[in-house]
C-alpha positions in Angstrom: 7.9 72.8 47.5 9.2 70.3 50.2 10.7 67.0 49.2 8.3 64.1 49.7 9.7 61.3 51.9 10.1 57.8 50.3 10.6 55.5 53.3 9.5 55.3 57.0 6.2 55.3 58.5 3.4 57.3 57.0 1.4 58.0 60.1 -1.8 59.5 58.0 -2.4 56.0 56.5 -0.5 53.7 58.7 1.8 52.1 56.2 5.4 51.8 55.8 6.3 53.4 52.6 8.1 51.2 49.9 8.1 48.1 52.4 6.5 45.0 50.7 3.6 43.6 52.9 0.7 40.8 52.1 -3.0 41.5 52.2 -4.1 38.1 54.5 -7.8 37.2 55.1 -9.0 36.9 58.3 -10.9 33.4 57.1 -9.6 30.2 58.5 -7.4 29.1 55.4 -5.2 32.6 55.8 -5.2 32.9 52.3 -3.5 36.3 50.9 -4.6 38.5 48.0 -2.8 38.1 44.6 -3.1 40.0 41.5 -3.8 38.2 38.2 -2.7 39.0 34.9 -6.3 40.0 33.8 -6.3 43.2 36.4 -8.6 40.8 38.6 -7.2 40.2 42.6 -8.0 36.9 44.1 -7.6 35.3 47.4 -5.0 32.6 46.9 -2.8 30.1 49.3 0.4 31.9 50.3 3.4 31.0 48.2 6.6 32.0 49.9 8.7 34.8 47.7 5.7 35.2 45.0 5.8 38.8 43.6 2.2 38.9 42.8 1.3 38.7 46.3 3.6 41.5 47.6 1.7 45.1 47.8 3.7 48.1 48.7 2.4 51.6 49.6 3.5 54.4 47.5 4.2 57.5 49.7 4.1 59.9 46.9 1.0 58.9 45.1 -0.6 57.4 48.1 -1.6 54.2 46.8 -1.1 50.7 46.9 0.9 48.9 44.1 1.8 45.2 43.2 5.2 44.4 43.6 5.0 42.1 40.2 3.2 44.7 38.2 4.7 48.1 39.3 2.6 50.4 37.4 -0.7 49.0 38.7 -2.5 50.2 41.4 -5.6 48.9 43.8 -8.7 50.0 42.5 -12.1 49.7 44.3 -14.6 49.6 41.1 -18.0 51.8 41.2 -16.1 54.8 42.6 -15.3 53.0 45.7 -18.9 51.4 46.3 -17.9 47.7 45.2 -17.2 44.8 47.0 -14.4 43.6 44.9 -10.7 44.7 44.0 -9.2 45.2 40.9 -5.6 46.4 39.5 -5.7 49.3 37.0 -3.2 51.8 35.7 -2.1 54.7 37.2 -4.4 57.4 35.6 -7.3 56.1 37.7 -5.6 55.8 41.2 -6.9 57.4 44.2 -8.6 57.7 47.6 -12.0 57.3 48.0 
């Protein structure tokens, strides 16, 4: 079995693996996605170096995880058909 890369650009998904980034709104206030403790993701005002606002693409599982809660990944409820995002444990993570 080939060893999986854990750094560099993943050209298929367009993310740099294991490099923190922010998910920023295109609305006028330019708020960023922040993971809340109750598994919800909210748009909040940017705060420098707040780990709950940083996201990382995991190249092995092909999921986006939160930098504050490292075992939680972004999930779109209703099998990818909902309009909101949540964070959930690794057992439910997959691409839609």
